[in-house]
FILUMZA-921520 format. One record per residue: x, y, z of N, C-alpha, C, O, CB in turn; residue number from 1. Coordinates in steps of 0.02 Angstrom, whole numbers, plus 50000, padded with zeros to 5 digits. Glycine has a CB too. Layout:
// FILUMZA-921520
n.east,n.north,n.up,ca.east,ca.north,ca.up,c.east,c.north,c.up,o.east,o.north,o.up,cb.east,cb.north,cb.up,seq
X,Y,Z,X,Y,Z,X,Y,Z,X,Y,Z,X,Y,Z,NUM
...
This chain:
// FILUMZA-921520
n.east,n.north,n.up,ca.east,ca.north,ca.up,c.east,c.north,c.up,o.east,o.north,o.up,cb.east,cb.north,cb.up,seq
49619,49799,50187,49619,49795,50263,49674,49836,50298,49726,49805,50312,49626,49722,50284,1
49669,49905,50314,49711,49933,50348,49741,49906,50418,49799,49913,50436,49685,49987,50354,2
49694,49874,50451,49711,49867,50523,49759,49785,50506,49808,49767,50538,49624,49863,50585,3
49733,49756,50458,49782,49690,50446,49846,49718,50416,49899,49696,50438,49749,49629,50390,4
49846,49756,50377,49911,49784,50351,49960,49801,50403,50016,49775,50411,49898,49844,50311,5
49932,49853,50442,49967,49876,50492,49982,49829,50553,50025,49850,50592,49937,49931,50510,6
49955,49777,50565,49979,49715,50602,50040,49680,50561,50091,49660,50588,49915,49662,50611,7
50028,49676,50504,50082,49625,50464,50149,49684,50456,50206,49665,50444,50043,49591,50370,8
50133,49744,50463,50201,49789,50459,50224,49776,50527,50280,49749,50528,50192,49877,50443,9
50199,49786,50579,50213,49791,50655,50249,49720,50655,50308,49722,50673,50138,49800,50712,10
50226,49663,50638,50268,49611,50642,50318,49597,50607,50362,49561,50631,50242,49570,50638,11
50323,49623,50545,50379,49627,50506,50434,49661,50551,50489,49634,50560,50362,49665,50440,12
50419,49721,50578,50479,49761,50610,50496,49751,50679,50535,49783,50714,50468,49832,50605,13
50451,49691,50697,50463,49657,50768,50437,49721,50821,50464,49737,50874,50558,49632,50780,14
50375,49751,50790,50350,49802,50840,50284,49766,50875,50239,49741,50841,50328,49879,50799,15
50285,49765,50948,50229,49735,50975,50153,49770,50963,50144,49828,50982,50245,49730,51045,16
50112,49742,50939,50042,49773,50919,49981,49716,50920,49985,49666,50885,50048,49807,50838,17
49929,49728,50961,49874,49684,50947,49834,49702,50910,49832,49762,50894,49843,49666,50991,18
49782,49652,50883,49732,49679,50830,49678,49731,50856,49649,49763,50813,49692,49617,50801,19
49665,49741,50917,49628,49786,50948,49660,49852,50939,49625,49893,50909,49619,49769,51015,20
49714,49870,50956,49751,49934,50956,49767,49942,50882,49770,50002,50868,49818,49934,51006,21
49779,49903,50829,49779,49910,50761,49710,49943,50742,49709,49996,50712,49791,49841,50728,22
49659,49914,50758,49596,49928,50735,49587,50006,50767,49559,50050,50735,49539,49868,50760,23
49613,50017,50831,49600,50082,50864,49633,50147,50810,49601,50196,50792,49639,50080,50947,24
49701,50131,50791,49739,50167,50763,49709,50177,50696,49695,50236,50684,49803,50143,50767,25
49696,50138,50655,49670,50147,50585,49599,50176,50581,49582,50200,50527,49670,50080,50550,26
49556,50176,50634,49497,50207,50640,49502,50273,50667,49448,50303,50669,49457,50171,50677,27
49558,50306,50690,49573,50362,50713,49596,50413,50656,49600,50394,50598,49618,50350,50762,28
49611,50474,50674,49628,50522,50614,49693,50495,50572,49699,50514,50513,49646,50602,50644,29
49737,50455,50596,49785,50441,50546,49762,50421,50483,49799,50428,50435,49825,50396,50565,30
49699,50393,50477,49687,50369,50405,49641,50415,50379,49606,50393,50334,49660,50296,50396,31
49630,50481,50397,49582,50523,50381,49627,50588,50345,49595,50633,50318,49535,50540,50450,32
49686,50590,50346,49725,50655,50333,49778,50637,50282,49799,50579,50287,49762,50687,50402,33
49803,50675,50232,49849,50668,50184,49911,50671,50226,49922,50725,50255,49844,50720,50127,34
49962,50612,50237,50014,50618,50268,50073,50677,50254,50115,50698,50293,50035,50559,50263,35
50063,50693,50192,50112,50747,50181,50084,50822,50185,50118,50872,50175,50142,50736,50113,36
50032,50820,50197,49991,50888,50213,49917,50885,50257,49860,50895,50235,49973,50921,50138,37
49937,50866,50325,49891,50840,50365,49829,50894,50370,49780,50874,50402,49925,50823,50434,38
49825,50953,50344,49768,51002,50335,49715,50974,50291,49656,50989,50299,49793,51069,50304,39
49737,50930,50242,49697,50900,50192,49659,50840,50220,49687,50804,50262,49740,50880,50135,40
49598,50826,50198,49564,50760,50219,49583,50714,50149,49595,50728,50090,49470,50769,50235,41
49580,50654,50188,49604,50605,50137,49578,50541,50155,49609,50506,50194,49681,50601,50131,42
49512,50520,50128,49476,50473,50151,49496,50411,50105,49520,50422,50049,49402,50495,50152,43
49489,50359,50123,49486,50288,50084,49448,50304,50017,49468,50282,49964,49443,50223,50130,44
49396,50343,50023,49357,50350,49952,49388,50390,49913,49384,50376,49853,49289,50376,49955,45
49422,50444,49930,49468,50479,49898,49520,50445,49865,49533,50448,49804,49493,50519,49937,46
49555,50407,49916,49617,50370,49891,49599,50329,49833,49636,50329,49783,49649,50323,49945,47
49535,50289,49836,49512,50245,49788,49515,50272,49716,49534,50247,49664,49445,50226,49805,48
49483,50344,49735,49459,50382,49664,49526,50399,49629,49532,50393,49567,49411,50461,49676,49
49573,50417,49665,49647,50447,49639,49682,50391,49610,49713,50404,49559,49697,50480,49701,50
49683,50327,49635,49702,50272,49609,49673,50251,49553,49706,50225,49508,49700,50231,49649,51
49601,50261,49548,49576,50245,49479,49580,50284,49427,49583,50266,49368,49519,50233,49479,52
49579,50357,49455,49594,50410,49404,49679,50399,49373,49700,50411,49316,49583,50491,49446,53
49706,50379,49415,49785,50364,49389,49792,50309,49343,49826,50315,49292,49834,50345,49449,54
49756,50251,49359,49742,50191,49317,49722,50214,49245,49752,50196,49194,49681,50147,49351,55
49676,50250,49245,49649,50266,49189,49687,50316,49139,49682,50315,49078,49590,50287,49206,56
49727,50364,49181,49764,50408,49151,49839,50381,49120,49867,50407,49072,49770,50461,49201,57
49866,50322,49158,49934,50303,49164,49939,50223,49157,49991,50194,49174,49962,50330,49233,58
49882,50189,49131,49874,50125,49143,49925,50094,49094,49956,50044,49110,49801,50102,49134,59
49936,50126,49031,49991,50093,48989,50052,50103,49022,50086,50052,49023,49996,50120,48919,60
50077,50150,49048,50147,50160,49075,50151,50106,49148,50204,50083,49170,50159,50253,49095,61
50094,50096,49171,50086,50057,49236,50105,49973,49214,50139,49928,49239,49997,50069,49269,62
50067,49979,49161,50072,49895,49123,50146,49884,49093,50179,49832,49102,50010,49883,49045,63
50167,49935,49060,50241,49929,49048,50292,49914,49095,50337,49875,49081,50262,49982,49025,64
50288,49946,49156,50311,49937,49212,50312,49873,49228,50365,49842,49220,50284,49970,49251,65
50254,49841,49256,50226,49780,49277,50264,49722,49232,50283,49668,49255,50144,49783,49267,66
50269,49740,49174,50295,49687,49121,50360,49684,49131,50384,49628,49137,50284,49702,49047,67
50403,49743,49136,50479,49746,49152,50488,49709,49220,50529,49663,49220,50509,49826,49157,68
50458,49721,49272,50467,49694,49335,50452,49617,49332,50494,49582,49360,50424,49731,49385,69
50407,49591,49308,50393,49523,49281,50469,49488,49247,50503,49442,49268,50328,49531,49219,70
50477,49531,49189,50534,49506,49152,50606,49498,49202,50641,49447,49203,50545,49562,49089,71
50619,49551,49238,50668,49562,49284,50667,49510,49337,50720,49490,49360,50661,49626,49310,72
50602,49484,49360,50596,49442,49414,50616,49364,49389,50625,49317,49428,50520,49450,49445,73
50620,49361,49323,50643,49283,49316,50724,49279,49307,50754,49226,49316,50605,49245,49245,74
50753,49334,49291,50824,49341,49289,50849,49348,49361,50900,49319,49378,50843,49400,49246,75
50818,49383,49397,50844,49405,49464,50789,49392,49534,50742,49428,49550,50860,49489,49453,76
50812,49331,49565,50767,49302,49618,50754,49347,49675,50705,49332,49709,50796,49239,49645,77
50790,49400,49694,50761,49447,49742,50708,49487,49715,50660,49500,49752,50810,49490,49770,78
50709,49512,49650,50649,49540,49627,50581,49499,49637,50526,49517,49659,50659,49554,49557,79
50606,49429,49609,50531,49398,49611,50511,49376,49683,50451,49368,49694,50524,49329,49561,80
50555,49367,49731,50535,49360,49796,50494,49412,49826,50450,49399,49867,50587,49352,49833,81
50510,49473,49806,50480,49540,49830,50423,49547,49806,50377,49569,49841,50515,49598,49813,82
50413,49527,49732,50346,49529,49711,50299,49480,49737,50241,49498,49746,50344,49524,49645,83
50318,49423,49750,50274,49375,49789,50246,49402,49839,50186,49401,49849,50306,49320,49814,84
50307,49440,49889,50263,49480,49946,50219,49517,49936,50173,49519,49976,50291,49518,49980,85
50219,49551,49887,50168,49610,49887,50108,49582,49856,50059,49619,49854,50191,49675,49846,86
50104,49519,49830,50044,49505,49788,49994,49477,49832,49939,49461,49809,50057,49458,49729,87
């Protein structure tokens, strides 16, 4: 939900933004281009495909990293708090 995430980010940063403006922003070209190379299309579908491909190719590494984070979160409360915020 890009508009909701944008609203949450704006709120966190104390930037005034209403739901209508957030919806307008995420429906425009900002969400259709690759940020590091704007001449390339980057649709939500392409993003989902790339994430799925990465999970297939690097799933074991991702799993190991997540296990490490979960273990670290038990010993280091700030890590646990950060993980709770992104879940």
